[in-house]
C-alpha positions in Angstrom: 0.0 0.0 0.0 2.9 2.3 -0.3 1.2 4.0 -3.1 -0.8 5.8 -0.6 2.3 7.3 0.9 2.5 10.2 -1.7 2.2 13.7 -0.5 -1.5 14.3 -1.0 -2.3 11.4 1.4 0.2 12.6 4.0 -1.7 15.7 4.9 -4.0 15.8 7.9 -7.5 16.5 6.9 -10.6 18.4 7.7 -14.2 17.9 8.5 -16.4 18.4 5.5 -19.4 20.7 5.6 -22.7 19.0 5.3 -23.8 21.9 3.1 -26.3 23.9 5.1 -24.8 27.1 3.8 -25.1 26.8 0.1 -23.0 29.7 -0.8 -19.7 27.8 -0.3 -17.9 25.9 -3.0 -18.7 22.2 -3.7 -16.3 19.5 -2.8 -16.0 17.4 -6.0 -14.2 14.4 -7.1 -12.8 14.0 -10.6 -13.1 10.4 -11.4 -10.5 10.2 -14.1 -7.9 12.1 -12.2 -8.9 10.9 -8.8 -8.3 14.3 -7.4 -10.2 16.5 -5.0 -11.3 20.1 -5.6 -12.3 22.5 -2.9 -12.5 26.0 -1.9 -8.8 26.3 -1.3 -6.6 24.9 -4.0 -4.3 23.2 -1.4 -7.0 22.1 1.0 -7.3 18.4 1.6 -10.7 17.7 3.1 -11.8 14.8 5.4 -13.5 14.0 8.6 -10.8 13.3 11.2 -11.0 14.6 14.7 -8.1 16.8 15.5 -5.6 15.0 17.7 -3.5 17.0 20.1 -0.4 15.7 18.4 -1.6 17.1 15.0 -2.3 20.6 16.1 -0.2 22.9 14.0 -0.1 26.5 12.6 -2.9 28.7 13.8 -5.2 26.8 16.2 -8.4 28.6 17.2 -11.0 27.7 19.7 -14.4 28.7 18.4 -17.0 28.1 21.2 -20.0 28.7 18.9 -18.9 26.3 16.2 -20.6 23.0 16.9 -22.3 21.8 13.7 -21.8 21.7 9.9 -23.7 25.0 9.5 -21.0 26.9 11.3 -18.3 25.0 9.5 -19.8 26.0 6.1 -20.0 29.6 7.0 -16.4 29.7 8.3 -15.2 28.0 5.1 -17.0 30.6 3.0 -15.4 33.6 4.8 -12.0 32.0 4.4 -12.5 30.8 0.9 -10.6 33.6 -0.9 -7.6 33.6 1.5 -5.3 31.9 -1.0 -2.4 31.5 1.4 -4.3 28.9 3.4 -2.8 25.5 2.5 -5.1 23.3 4.7 -8.0 23.7 7.1 -8.8 21.2 9.9 -12.1 21.3 11.7 -13.0 19.4 14.9 -16.7 20.2 15.5 -17.0 18.2 18.7 -13.9 20.0 20.2 -14.8 23.3 18.5 -11.3 23.7 17.1 -9.9 25.0 13.8 -6.3 24.4 12.7 -5.2 26.7 9.9 -2.1 25.8 8.0 -1.1 29.1 6.6 1.8 31.7 6.9 1.8 33.6 10.1 1.4 36.8 8.1 -2.3 36.0 7.4 -3.2 34.7 10.9 -4.7 38.1 12.0 -6.7 38.3 8.8 -8.1 34.8 9.3 -9.1 35.4 12.9 -10.7 38.8 11.9 -12.7 37.2 9.1 -14.0 34.4 11.5 -15.0 37.0 14.1 -16.6 39.1 11.5 -18.9 36.2 10.6 -20.2 36.3 14.2 -17.8 33.7 15.7 -15.7 34.7 18.7 -12.4 32.8 18.6 -9.4 32.5 20.8 -5.9 31.4 19.7 -4.5 28.3 21.4 -0.8 27.7 21.6 -0.6 24.2 23.3 -2.5 20.9 23.4 -4.6 22.0 26.4 -7.1 22.8 23.7 -8.9 19.5 24.0 -9.3 19.7 27.7 -10.5 23.4 27.5 -13.0 22.4 24.9 -14.3 19.6 27.0 -14.8 22.0 29.9 -16.6 24.4 27.5 -19.0 21.6 26.4 -19.8 20.8 30.1 -20.4 24.5 30.8 -22.6 24.8 27.7 -24.7 21.8 28.8 -25.2 23.3 32.2 -26.1 26.7 30.6 -28.7 25.2 28.3 -30.3 23.3 31.2 -30.5 26.6 33.2 -32.0 28.3 30.0 -34.6 25.6 29.8 -35.6 26.0 33.4 -35.8 29.8 33.0 -37.9 29.3 29.8 -40.3 27.0 31.7 -40.6 29.6 34.4 -41.5 32.2 31.8 -44.1 29.8 30.4 -45.6 29.2 33.8 -45.8 32.9 34.6 -47.5 33.4 31.2 -50.1 30.7 31.9 -50.8 31.5 35.6 -49.8 35.0 36.6 -49.4 37.2 33.6 -53.1 37.4 32.6 -53.9 39.0 35.9 -50.9 41.3 36.4 -48.8 43.6 34.2 -45.7 43.4 36.5 -45.8 39.6 36.2 -46.0 40.0 32.4 -42.9 42.2 32.4 -41.2 39.7 34.7 -42.1 36.8 32.4 -40.8 38.7 29.4 -37.6 39.4 31.3 -37.2 35.7 32.0 -37.9 34.8 28.4 -35.3 37.3 27.3 -32.8 35.7 29.7 -33.6 32.2 28.5 -33.1 33.4 24.9 -29.8 35.0 25.8 -28.5 32.0 27.6 -29.4 29.5 25.0 -29.4 31.4 21.7 -27.2 34.5 21.9 -24.7 32.9 19.5 -27.5 31.8 17.2 -28.9 35.4 17.1 -25.5 36.8 16.4 -24.8 34.4 13.6 -28.3 34.8 12.2 -28.0 38.6 12.1 -24.7 38.3 10.3 -26.3 35.8 7.8 -29.3 38.2 7.2 -26.9 41.1 6.5 -25.2 39.0 3.8 -28.6 37.7 2.5 -27.8 34.1 3.4 -30.9 32.2 4.4 -29.4 29.5 6.6 -30.9 28.0 9.7 -29.5 30.7 12.0 -31.2 33.3 9.9 -34.5 31.5 10.0 -34.3 30.9 13.7 -33.4 34.5 14.4 -36.4 35.8 12.4 -38.7 33.3 14.0 -37.7 33.9 17.6 -37.5 37.7 17.4 -40.7 37.8 15.5 -42.5 35.6 18.1 -41.2 37.8 20.9 -42.4 41.0 19.2 -45.9 39.8 18.5 -46.3 38.8 22.2 -45.5 35.1 22.1 -42.4 35.5 24.3 -42.9 32.3 26.3 -42.8 30.3 23.0 -39.9 32.3 21.7 -37.9 31.4 24.8 -38.9 27.7 24.8 -38.2 27.4 21.0 -34.7 28.8 21.4 -33.9 26.6 24.4 -35.3 23.5 22.8 -33.6 24.3 19.5 -30.2 24.8 21.2 -30.5 21.6 23.3 -31.5 19.6 20.1 -28.5 21.2 18.3 -26.2 19.9 21.1 -27.6 16.4 20.9 -27.3 16.5 17.1 -23.7 17.7 17.2 -22.8 14.8 19.6 -24.6 12.3 17.3 -22.8 13.6 14.2 -19.5 13.5 16.1 -20.1 9.8 16.6 -20.2 9.3 12.8 -17.3 11.6 12.2 -15.2 10.1 14.9 -15.8 6.5 13.9 -12.6 6.5 11.9 -10.7 7.9 14.9 -11.0 4.4 16.5 -8.7 3.2 13.8 -6.1 5.8 14.8 -6.4 4.6 18.4 -5.3 1.1 17.3 -1.6 2.1 16.9 0.3 2.4 20.2 1.9 5.8 20.9 5.2 4.2 22.2 7.2 1.2 21.3 10.1 -0.9 22.8 13.2 0.1 20.6 16.6 -1.5 20.8 19.2 1.3 21.0 22.8 1.2 19.8 23.9 -0.5 23.1 21.4 -3.2 22.6 19.2 -1.9 25.4 15.4 -1.9 25.0 14.0 1.7 25.5 10.4 2.9 25.5 10.3 5.5 22.8 7.5 7.6 21.3 6.6 6.3 17.9 7.1 9.6 16.2 10.8 9.5 17.1 11.4 6.0 15.6 13.2 5.8 12.2 13.1 3.2 9.5 15.3 0.1 10.2 15.0 0.4 14.0 14.5 -2.9 15.8 11.3 -3.2 17.8 10.1 -5.7 20.4 6.5 -6.5 20.8 5.1 -8.8 23.6 2.1 -11.1 23.5 -1.1 -9.1 23.6 0.5 -5.9 22.4 -0.1 -4.1 19.2 2.5 -3.6 16.5 3.4 0.1 16.3 4.8 0.0 12.8 4.8 -1.9 9.5 7.8 -4.2 9.4 9.3 -7.6 8.9 9.8 -10.3 11.6 13.4 -10.9 12.6 13.1 -13.2 15.5 10.3 -15.3 17.1 7.2 -17.3 16.0 3.7 -16.2 16.8 0.4 -15.2 15.2 -1.2 -11.8 14.6 -4.8 -10.7 14.7 -5.0 -8.6 11.5 -8.7 -7.9 11.5 -8.1 -4.1 11.8 -6.3 -4.1 8.5 -7.9 -6.9 6.4 -11.2 -7.4 8.2 -10.3 -11.1 8.7 -11.1 -12.6 12.1 -8.7 -15.6 11.7 -5.2 -15.0 13.1 -2.2 -15.2 10.7 0.9 -17.1 11.6 4.1 -15.0 11.8 7.7 -16.1 11.6 11.0 -14.5 10.5 10.6 -12.9 7.0 6.9 -12.3 7.4 5.3 -8.9 7.2 3.5 -7.2 10.1 1.2 -4.2 10.1 0.8 -1.4 12.6 -2.3 -1.7 14.7 -2.5 -5.5 14.5 -2.2 -7.6 17.7 0.6 -10.0 18.5 -0.9 -13.0 20.2 1.2 -15.9 21.5 4.9 -15.0 21.8 7.4 -12.2 21.9 8.6 -11.0 18.5 11.3 -8.7 17.2 10.8 -6.9 13.9 12.5 -4.3 11.8 10.7 -1.0 11.0 9.9 -0.6 7.3 7.7 2.5 7.5 7.5 5.3 10.0 4.4 5.9 12.0 2.9 8.4 9.5 3.5 6.0 6.5 2.1 2.7 7.8 -0.7 0.9 6.0 -3.0 1.8 9.0 -2.1 5.5 8.7 -2.8 5.4 5.0 -6.2 3.7 5.6 -7.1 6.6 7.8 -6.0 9.2 5.3 -7.8 7.5 2.5 -11.1 7.1 4.4 -10.8 10.7 5.7 -10.5 12.0 2.1 -13.3 9.7 0.9 -15.6 11.1 3.5 -15.0 14.6 2.2 -16.1 13.9 -1.3 -19.8 14.3 -2.0 -21.8 11.5 -3.6 -24.1 12.4 -6.5 -27.2 12.1 -4.2 -25.6 14.4 -1.7 -24.9 17.0 -4.3 -28.5 16.7 -5.5 -29.8 17.2 -2.0 -27.6 20.3 -1.5 -28.8 21.8 -4.7 -32.4 21.0 -3.8 -32.0 22.6 -0.4 -30.5 25.7 -2.0 -33.7 26.3 -3.9 -36.0 24.9 -1.1 -34.9 27.3 1.6 -35.7 30.6 -0.2 -39.0 29.1 -1.3 -39.9 28.3 2.3 -38.9 31.9 3.3 -41.1 33.2 0.5 -44.0 31.0 1.6 -43.7 32.3 5.1 -43.8 35.9 3.9 -46.8 35.2 1.7 -48.7 33.6 4.6 -47.6 36.3 7.1 -48.4 39.3 4.9 -50.5 38.0 2.0 -53.2 36.3 4.2 -54.2 39.6 6.0 -54.0 41.7 2.9 -55.9 39.5 0.4 -57.8 37.0 2.6 -58.7 39.3 5.5 -57.0 37.0 8.0 -55.9 38.3 11.5 -52.5 40.0 11.3 -51.0 38.5 14.5 -52.3 35.0 13.7 -50.9 35.2 10.2 -47.5 36.5 11.4 -47.3 33.7 13.9 -48.2 31.1 11.3 -45.5 32.5 9.0 -43.0 32.2 11.8 -44.0 28.6 12.5 -43.5 27.8 8.8 -40.0 29.3 8.9 -39.0 26.9 11.7 -40.7 23.9 10.1 -39.1 24.6 6.8 -35.5 24.6 7.9 -33.6 22.2 5.6 -31.3 21.0 8.4 -32.7 17.4 8.5 -32.7 17.1 4.7 -29.2 18.3 4.2 -27.6 16.4 7.1 -29.3 13.1 6.1 -26.8 12.3 3.3 -23.3 13.0 4.8 -24.0 11.1 8.0 -25.1 8.1 6.0 -22.2 8.2 3.6 -19.7 8.6 6.5 -21.2 5.6 8.3 -21.1 3.5 5.1 -17.4 4.4 4.4 -16.4 3.7 7.9 -18.2 0.3 7.9 -16.4 -0.6 4.7 -13.0 0.3 6.2 -13.7 -1.9 9.2 -14.4 -4.8 6.8 -11.1 -4.2 5.1 -12.4 -2.3 2.1 -11.1 1.2 1.4 -13.5 3.3 -0.7 -12.0 6.5 -1.9 -15.2 8.5 -2.2 -18.9 8.4 -1.5 -19.6 8.5 -5.2 -18.0 5.0 -5.6 -19.9 3.7 -2.5 -23.1 4.9 -4.2 -22.2 3.6 -7.6 -21.3 0.1 -6.6 -24.9 -1.0 -6.4 -25.3 -0.2 -10.1 -22.5 -2.5 -11.3 -23.6 -4.5 -14.3 -20.3 -6.0 -15.4 -17.1 -6.8 -13.5 -13.8 -7.4 -15.4 -11.3 -9.5 -13.5 -7.6 -9.7 -14.2 -6.4 -13.3 -13.8 -2.9 -13.3 -12.2 -3.0 -12.0 -8.6 -6.7 -11.4 -8.7 -8.5 -14.7 -9.4 -5.2 -16.6 -8.8 -2.7 -16.1 -6.1 -0.1 -14.5 -8.4 2.6 -16.9 -7.3 3.5 -20.1 -9.1 3.2 -23.3 -7.1 4.1 -27.0 -7.7 0.8 -28.7 -8.5 1.9 -32.0 -10.0 5.0 -34.3 -10.1 5.5 -37.5 -12.1 8.3 -40.1 -12.0 9.1 -41.9 -15.4 12.2 -44.0 -14.5 11.1 -47.1 -12.6 14.7 -47.9 -11.5 14.7 -44.7 -9.3 12.5 -43.9 -6.3 10.4 -40.7 -6.2 12.5 -39.4 -3.3 15.7 -39.7 -5.4 14.2 -37.9 -8.3 12.8 -35.2 -6.0 16.2 -34.6 -4.3 18.1 -34.2 -7.6 15.4 -31.9 -9.0 15.5 -29.8 -5.8 19.3 -29.5 -6.0 19.1 -28.0 -9.5 16.0 -25.9 -8.9 17.2 -24.3 -5.7 20.2 -22.9 -7.4 18.2 -21.1 -10.0 16.5 -17.7 -9.5 13.8 -18.3 -12.0 10.3 -18.1 -10.5 9.3 -21.5 -11.8 12.5 -23.1 -10.4 11.9 -21.4 -7.0 8.3 -22.7 -7.0 9.6 -26.2 -7.7 12.1 -26.0 -4.9 9.5 -24.9 -2.4 7.1 -27.5 -3.5 9.6 -30.4 -3.5 10.9 -29.3 -0.1 7.4 -29.4 1.4 6.8 -33.0 0.3 10.3 -34.4 1.2 11.1 -34.6 5.0 14.8 -35.0 4.3 14.9 -31.7 2.4 12.5 -30.0 4.9 14.9 -30.8 7.8 18.0 -29.8 5.9 19.5 -33.3 6.0 20.3 -33.5 2.3 22.6 -30.9 0.6 24.0 -32.1 -2.7 27.1 -30.6 -4.3 26.7 -29.6 -8.0 29.6 -29.2 -10.4 29.5 -27.4 -13.8 26.1 -25.8 -12.9 24.8 -23.7 -15.7 21.6 -21.8 -16.3 20.6 -21.6 -20.0 18.2 -18.7 -20.7 14.8 -19.9 -22.0 15.8 -23.5 -21.8 16.6 -24.6 -18.2 19.6 -25.6 -16.0 22.2 -28.3 -16.0 25.0 -29.7 -13.9 26.8 -32.7 -12.5 25.8 -34.4 -9.3 28.4 -36.9 -8.2 29.2 -38.7 -11.5 25.9 -38.1 -13.3 25.1 -35.2 -15.6 21.5 -33.8 -15.3 19.4 -31.5 -17.4 16.2 -29.9 -16.1 14.2 -27.6 -18.4 11.3 -27.2 -20.8 9.7 -30.1 -22.6 10.8 -28.7 -25.9 14.4 -28.6 -24.9 14.6 -32.1 -23.4 12.6 -33.4 -26.4 15.5 -32.2 -28.6 17.8 -34.8 -27.0 15.6 -37.6 -28.3 14.8 -39.0 -24.9 11.0 -38.6 -24.9 8.9 -41.7 -25.6 5.4 -41.4 -27.0 3.9 -42.2 -23.6 6.0 -39.5 -21.9 5.0 -36.9 -24.6 1.3 -37.7 -24.1 1.7 -37.3 -20.3 3.5 -34.0 -20.6 1.0 -32.7 -23.3 -1.8 -33.6 -20.9 -0.3 -31.4 -18.2 0.3 -28.6 -20.7 -3.3 -28.6 -21.9 -4.3 -27.8 -18.3 -2.3 -24.6 -18.5 0.6 -25.8 -16.4 4.3 -24.9 -17.0 6.1 -28.3 -17.3 9.7 -28.8 -16.3 11.4 -32.1 -17.2 14.4 -33.7 -15.3 16.6 -36.0 -17.3 20.1 -37.6 -17.4 21.9 -38.0 -20.7 20.3 -41.4 -21.1 16.8 -41.3 -19.6 14.0 -39.0 -18.5 13.5 -39.2 -14.8 10.5 -37.1 -14.1 8.4 -34.0 -14.7 7.1 -31.2 -12.5 4.1 -29.0 -13.3 4.0 -25.5 -11.9 1.0 -23.2 -12.1 -0.5 -20.1 -10.6 -3.2 -21.6 -8.4 -6.7 -20.2 -7.9 -7.6 -18.5 -4.7 -9.9 -20.6 -2.5 -12.4 -17.7 -2.4 -12.5 -16.9 -6.1 -15.2 -19.4 -7.2 -17.5 -18.5 -4.4 -17.0 -14.8 -5.0 -17.9 -15.1 -8.7 -21.0 -17.1 -7.8 -22.0 -14.4 -5.3 -21.5 -11.7 -7.9 -23.9 -13.5 -10.3 -26.4 -13.7 -7.5 -26.2 -9.9 -7.3 -26.9 -9.7 -11.1 -23.3 -8.8 -12.0 -21.8 -10.4 -15.1 -18.1 -11.4 -15.0 -15.4 -11.3 -17.7 -11.8 -12.3 -17.4 -9.1 -10.1 -19.0 -5.6 -11.6 -19.0 -2.4 -11.3 -20.8 -1.8 -15.0 -20.4 -2.3 -17.5 -23.2 -5.8 -18.7 -24.1 -5.2 -22.3 -22.9 -4.1 -21.3 -19.4 -6.9 -18.6 -19.2 -9.6 -21.1 -20.2 -8.4 -23.6 -17.6 -8.5 -21.1 -14.8 -11.8 -19.7 -16.0 -13.3 -23.2 -16.0 -12.2 -23.7 -12.3 -14.0 -20.6 -11.1 -17.1 -20.6 -13.4 -16.3 -17.7 -15.8 -17.6 -18.1 -19.3 -16.4 -14.9 -20.9 -12.6 -15.0 -21.3 -10.4 -12.6 -23.2 -6.8 -13.8 -23.3 -3.5 -12.6 -24.8 -4.3 -9.0 -24.0 -1.8 -6.2 -23.7 -2.6 -3.3 -21.2 -4.0 -1.3 -24.0 -6.2 -4.1 -25.0 -7.7 -4.4 -21.5 -8.2 -0.6 -21.6 -10.1 -0.9 -24.9 -12.4 -3.6 -23.5 -13.3 -1.4 -20.5 -13.8 1.7 -22.8 -16.1 -0.4 -25.0 -18.3 -1.2 -21.9 -18.3 2.5 -20.9 -19.2 3.8 -24.4 -22.1 1.3 -24.5 -23.5 2.8 -21.3 -22.7 -0.2 -19.2 -21.6 0.4 -15.6 -18.4 -1.6 -15.4 -15.9 -2.4 -12.7 -12.3 -3.5 -13.1 -10.4 -5.7 -10.6 -6.6 -5.9 -10.9 -3.3 -5.9 -9.1 -0.5 -5.0 -11.5 0.9 -2.0 -13.3 -0.5 -3.4 -16.5 -4.0 -3.2 -15.0 -3.7 0.5 -14.1 -5.1 2.1 -17.3 -8.2 -0.2 -17.1 -8.6 0.4 -13.4 -8.6 4.2 -13.9 -11.0 4.1 -16.9 -13.6 1.8 -15.3 -16.6 3.3 -13.5 -15.1 1.7 -10.4 -11.6 0.3 -10.2 -10.9 -2.3 -7.5 -7.3 -3.0 -6.5 -5.9 -5.9 -4.5 -4.2 -4.2 -1.5 -1.8 -6.9 -0.5 -0.8 -8.3 -3.9 -1.3 -5.1 -5.8 1.4 -2.8 -7.2 1.6 0.7 -5.9 0.4 2.1 -9.2 -2.6 -0.2 -9.3 -3.6 0.7 -5.7 -3.3 4.4 -6.5 -5.3 4.1 -9.8 -8.1 2.2 -8.2 -11.2 3.7 -6.5 -11.6 0.8 -4.0 -8.8 -1.2 -2.3 -9.5 -4.7 -1.1 -7.1 -5.1 1.8 -7.1 -8.9 2.1 -7.3 -9.7 -1.7 -10.5 -11.6 -1.2 -12.9 -11.1 -4.1 -15.9 -11.7 -1.8 -15.2 -8.3 -0.3 -16.5 -6.8 -3.6 -19.8 -8.6 -3.0 -19.8 -7.1 0.5 -19.2 -3.6 -1.1 -22.1 -4.0 -3.5 -24.4 -5.2 -0.6 -23.3 -2.2 1.5 -23.9 0.1 -1.4 -27.5 -1.2 -1.6 -28.0 -0.7 2.2 -26.6 2.9 2.0 -28.9 3.7 -0.9 -31.9 2.4 1.1 -31.0 4.4 4.2 -30.3 7.6 2.1 -33.8 7.5 0.7 -35.3 6.6 4.0 -33.7 9.7 5.5 -34.8 11.9 2.6 -38.4 10.6 2.9 -38.3 11.1 6.7 -37.0 14.6 6.4 -39.5 15.7 3.7 -42.4 13.7 5.0 -42.3 15.0 8.5 -42.0 18.6 7.2 -44.9 18.1 4.8 -47.2 16.9 7.6 -46.4 19.8 9.8 -46.6 22.3 6.9 -50.2 21.2 6.4 -50.9 21.4 10.1 -49.4 24.9 10.2 -51.5 26.1 7.3 -54.6 24.6 9.1 -53.7 26.5 12.3 -53.0 23.2 14.1 -49.2 23.6 14.6 -47.5 25.7 17.3 -44.0 26.9 17.3 -43.2 24.2 19.8 -44.4 21.6 17.3 -42.3 23.3 14.6 -39.1 22.9 16.7 -39.9 19.2 17.3 -40.7 18.7 13.6 -37.4 20.3 12.6 -35.0 18.9 15.2 -36.9 15.7 15.6 -36.4 14.9 11.9 -32.8 15.9 12.1 -32.1 13.5 15.0 -34.1 10.7 13.3 -32.1 10.9 10.1 -28.8 11.1 12.0 -29.5 8.0 14.1 -30.9 6.1 11.1 -27.6 6.8 9.3 -25.6 5.6 12.2 -27.3 2.2 12.0 -24.9 1.4 9.1 -21.9 1.4 11.5 -23.6 -1.2 13.7 -24.3 -3.5 10.7 -20.5 -4.1 10.3 -20.8 -6.4 13.3 -23.2 -8.6 11.5 -20.8 -8.6 8.4 -17.9 -9.6 10.6 -19.8 -12.5 12.0 -20.7 -13.6 8.5 -17.1 -13.3 7.3 -15.9 -15.3 10.2 -18.2 -18.1 9.2 -17.2 -18.1 5.5 
């Protein structure tokens, strides 16, 4: 996964706005270039929570910033400050980190304060603790505001009708409640109205002040208190979705046991550890870095990286990943990637970036809300002013009805319904070992019609293995033939020879235990033919069927046996002396155990499968028959694979491409969705793809398609909830059956419903994990 280590994935990222303020620029994703565009040319958006260790540049504590509305407005006022390289938002902590030259810090802070947001510069990591104290103080303040508002309501119901002093006292309490709970809302709303931006703050400001002025001061106070409390609950719920990826970051330890130059083990912060350092990890501890085992035998729980629940055996030479858990025994390993460059760190970066890109349905909802909000405002004005003028309705009643419509019509629930759902879906995919680089691809997966699969490294393992071995000379035992073949194969660096050596060693105990080590004289490797050499007094040749056949040693029976192996797509190597053929060894790239099941599952989802391979037609057909693929295109160059994909696209077919090599990259980039194998895949293939399968299991593509269907259903459920609830209360308001209290519950109730409905997707990953464990 080192392809993810390039610069644009190394930057810390920001929380994306959910789009309440529709004046700011869209965050788009260019499919063919796989790049992000945003308000600042250098900004890299995302959803990560600001960690204390990541605070850099200008760090501001903005007490009134607690939801995507405020984030959008701050983004807008900073949009034309070209010196800003990166913005980081942590809504739950109310922090902004601005990566920009110090010369523009004062301008940045002035612009934020000019938009109605008080801010204070922070210079150390005490920001998080200070923000936590602020949240507790705000919670207490809102509870007090609610009590004061209730007191004003009681005075209005019991005492005010009989006494003007009590009326004044009630109005005073209502004003205090509004000030305690909604001063920041009023301030931001006034700023938005001055700039002709009709966001929720503007609507609430008009509604609350209007209600107070027409004499409905108890309701004005209760509306503001309830609204602010609901906003607090909503912000906490959204933070849960936003911070789901943060749990991945917590997997990696902050310190590690490092061996210093004197050989002493020292507890060291991971940020201070360099590549090639030697690290010790005890049973039950997590690996802090990506590396290679030097000493010890154990197993590792790699579920955080691959989504697999079954532990993987680890011994010297094996790779380990940061964030995975060492299980049985102490291990020593060498660091191959620093803490910021590990596979885990790159998973977090990729998911953060993906969360910032808007899926098509999200962009549609944002555009719809941009038109919807002014129409609601216009309808409220028509009801408030038009009814008395043209229908003879009561002025106060009409004004009140118009104010109720303003509160009901707030697009908060509608706009927030999509990002929370997309974030939850992306996070669930990451927990299952699938990295999706944008909400657009998560949404598009359900529409896949065709899936093109590379053969080597995708359907197959991508590594040759010994699959068959035959002995032709009856005067020699199989063990003798195996030992001679192993002696020759182990001295060649050809992949087929190495596969033979490994395979023979696994079936011969004497070789496995290192008992036999034959000397070879006159060893020679002949390019394109094979190898030869003298063992004791006998001269041996081992190579291709064609080469050995040229020495006139093959009988008709042997030729038939070898041809049978070759028809199965195997690479056949023959061992012979100068007088007789001793045996033959068939090597092949073997099919992954999961490939046949995955292809059957894809068909169940209505997705057709085609194999695209550069291998010969015979081998391709043999592999295709094993896994149940009928459409096979063989002998393809990279440009040929690209042409096949482009043909699908031009015919209006939604096509995905799955590959692992550099030669697959053009096709991966041109497909509607490119899937790369994360373990076996080349850096370029992983970078070109839109989705990365971390454990190289094709069944994860089926999981992605199913998740896409679930996300789509939840998205439309949320849109229906948001619009349906508002429609009901609109009708009630027009029939004089809705109060301002009901309007607040209609607006904020719908918002909370869609947030919690979207969060259900995170919980479904537990069910997926259980199913995966049983596969």
